[in-house]
C-alpha positions as a Markdown table, in Angstrom:
| # | Residue | x | y | z |
|---|---|---|---|---|
| 1 | Unk | 0.0 | 0.0 | 0.0 |
| 2 | Unk | 1.1 | 3.6 | -0.7 |
| 3 | Unk | 1.5 | 6.1 | 2.1 |
| 4 | Unk | 0.2 | 9.5 | 1.0 |
| 5 | Unk | 0.7 | 12.7 | 2.9 |
| 6 | Unk | -1.3 | 15.8 | 1.8 |
| 7 | Unk | -0.4 | 19.4 | 2.6 |
| 8 | Unk | -1.3 | 22.9 | 1.5 |
| 9 | Unk | -4.8 | 23.3 | 2.7 |
| 10 | Unk | -6.0 | 26.4 | 4.7 |
| 11 | Unk | -8.3 | 29.3 | 4.8 |
| 12 | Unk | -8.6 | 31.6 | 1.8 |
| 13 | Unk | -11.0 | 34.3 | 0.6 |
| 14 | Unk | -13.2 | 33.7 | -2.4 |
| 15 | Unk | -11.3 | 34.4 | -5.6 |
| 16 | Unk | -8.0 | 33.3 | -4.0 |
| 17 | Unk | -5.7 | 30.4 | -4.8 |
| 18 | Unk | -4.2 | 27.4 | -3.0 |
| 19 | Unk | -1.9 | 24.6 | -4.0 |
| 20 | Unk | -2.3 | 21.2 | -2.5 |
| 21 | Unk | 0.5 | 18.7 | -2.4 |
| 22 | Unk | 0.5 | 14.9 | -1.9 |
| 23 | Unk | 3.8 | 13.1 | -1.3 |
| 24 | Unk | 3.8 | 9.4 | -2.1 |
| 25 | Unk | 6.0 | 6.7 | -0.5 |
| 26 | Unk | 6.1 | 4.8 | -3.7 |
| 27 | Unk | 7.8 | 5.9 | -6.9 |
| 28 | Unk | 5.3 | 7.2 | -9.4 |
| 29 | Unk | 6.4 | 4.7 | -12.1 |
| 30 | Unk | 4.5 | 2.1 | -10.1 |
| 31 | Unk | 1.4 | 4.2 | -9.7 |
| 32 | Unk | -1.2 | 4.2 | -12.4 |
| 33 | Unk | -3.8 | 6.8 | -11.6 |
| 34 | Unk | -3.6 | 9.5 | -9.0 |
| 35 | Unk | -6.5 | 11.7 | -8.1 |
| 36 | Unk | -7.9 | 14.4 | -5.7 |
| 37 | Unk | -11.3 | 13.9 | -4.1 |
| 38 | Unk | -13.2 | 16.1 | -1.7 |
| 39 | Unk | -15.9 | 15.7 | 0.8 |
| 40 | Unk | -18.0 | 18.6 | 2.1 |
| 41 | Unk | -20.0 | 18.3 | 5.4 |
| 42 | Unk | -23.1 | 16.2 | 4.8 |
| 43 | Unk | -22.1 | 15.3 | 1.3 |
| 44 | Unk | -20.6 | 12.3 | -0.4 |
| 45 | Unk | -16.9 | 12.2 | -1.4 |
| 46 | Unk | -16.6 | 13.3 | -5.0 |
| 47 | Unk | -13.8 | 13.2 | -7.6 |
| 48 | Unk | -12.2 | 16.6 | -8.3 |
| 49 | Unk | -9.5 | 15.7 | -10.7 |
| 50 | Unk | -7.4 | 12.7 | -11.8 |
| 51 | Unk | -4.3 | 12.1 | -13.8 |
| 52 | Unk | -2.9 | 8.9 | -15.3 |
| 53 | Unk | 0.7 | 7.7 | -15.6 |
| 54 | Unk | 0.6 | 8.8 | -19.2 |
| 55 | Unk | -0.5 | 12.3 | -18.2 |
| 56 | Unk | -4.2 | 12.2 | -19.2 |
| 57 | Unk | -6.3 | 14.3 | -17.0 |
| 58 | Unk | -10.0 | 14.4 | -16.0 |
| 59 | Unk | -11.8 | 17.1 | -14.1 |
| 60 | Unk | -15.2 | 17.5 | -12.4 |
| 61 | Unk | -17.2 | 20.0 | -14.4 |
| 62 | Unk | -17.5 | 22.3 | -11.3 |
| 63 | Unk | -13.7 | 22.8 | -11.2 |
| 64 | Unk | -12.8 | 22.7 | -14.9 |
| 65 | Unk | -10.9 | 25.8 | -16.0 |
| 66 | Unk | -10.1 | 26.7 | -12.4 |
| 67 | Unk | -8.1 | 23.7 | -11.0 |
| 68 | Unk | -5.1 | 22.0 | -12.5 |
| 69 | Unk | -3.7 | 18.6 | -11.5 |
| 70 | Unk | -0.1 | 17.7 | -12.1 |
| 71 | Unk | 2.2 | 14.9 | -11.0 |
| 72 | Unk | 6.0 | 15.5 | -10.6 |
| 73 | Unk | 7.4 | 12.1 | -11.1 |
| 74 | Unk | 10.9 | 13.0 | -10.0 |
| 75 | Unk | 9.5 | 14.1 | -6.6 |
| 76 | Unk | 6.8 | 11.4 | -6.3 |
| 77 | Unk | 4.5 | 14.3 | -5.6 |
| 78 | Unk | 1.0 | 15.1 | -6.8 |
| 79 | Unk | -0.3 | 18.7 | -7.0 |
| 80 | Unk | -3.6 | 20.4 | -7.3 |
| 81 | Unk | -3.4 | 24.1 | -8.2 |
| 82 | Unk | -6.7 | 25.7 | -7.2 |
| 83 | Unk | -7.5 | 29.2 | -8.6 |
| 84 | Unk | -10.6 | 31.4 | -8.4 |
| 85 | Unk | -11.8 | 29.5 | -5.3 |
| 86 | Unk | -15.4 | 29.6 | -4.4 |
| 87 | Unk | -17.1 | 29.0 | -1.0 |
| 88 | Unk | -18.6 | 25.8 | -2.5 |
| 89 | Unk | -15.1 | 24.5 | -2.9 |
| 90 | Unk | -14.9 | 24.2 | 0.9 |
| 91 | Unk | -14.2 | 20.6 | 1.8 |
| 92 | Unk | -11.7 | 18.1 | 3.1 |
| 93 | Unk | -9.5 | 17.2 | 0.1 |
| 94 | Unk | -8.1 | 13.7 | -0.2 |
| 95 | Unk | -5.3 | 12.3 | -2.3 |
| 96 | Unk | -5.8 | 8.9 | -3.9 |
| 97 | Unk | -3.4 | 6.5 | -5.6 |
| 98 | Unk | -4.1 | 3.4 | -7.6 |
| 99 | Unk | -1.2 | 1.2 | -8.5 |
| 100 | Unk | -0.9 | -0.9 | -11.6 |
| 101 | Unk | -1.6 | -3.9 | -9.3 |
| 102 | Unk | -5.0 | -2.5 | -8.5 |
| 103 | Unk | -4.4 | -1.5 | -4.8 |
| 104 | Unk | -6.1 | 1.7 | -3.7 |
| 105 | Unk | -4.6 | 4.1 | -1.1 |
| 106 | Unk | -5.8 | 7.3 | 0.5 |
| 107 | Unk | -4.2 | 10.2 | 2.4 |
| 108 | Unk | -5.5 | 11.6 | 5.6 |
| 109 | Unk | -7.1 | 14.7 | 4.0 |
| 110 | Unk | -6.4 | 18.4 | 4.2 |
| 111 | Unk | -9.0 | 21.0 | 5.0 |
| 112 | Unk | -9.8 | 23.8 | 2.5 |
| 113 | Unk | -12.0 | 26.6 | 3.6 |
| 114 | Unk | -13.1 | 29.4 | 1.3 |
| 115 | Unk | -14.8 | 32.4 | 2.9 |
| 116 | Unk | -17.2 | 34.6 | 1.0 |
């Protein structure tokens, strides 16, 4: 299983930016898809953005054009650049990794709070 440690969350005003990081204990060449999910209070966890080993990306429609997911293979780190943040982006953000062997791992989550 992959150990994932997120960082970069915090409190920001609407319209501001944050960059989340997720450091993995396994080199990225062994990880297939990495993704960011989020869960707001009282809501189900939802996919925010995903990126494959080949670099293909997928975004939730609510964040397309505002968020950018990247993976730095040399650092074994996943990033989520979040711009033009809205109060509805407030949630706990989780990093997810799925290896080519099919195992699924989650980070502990990082809180993002956007004030209006």
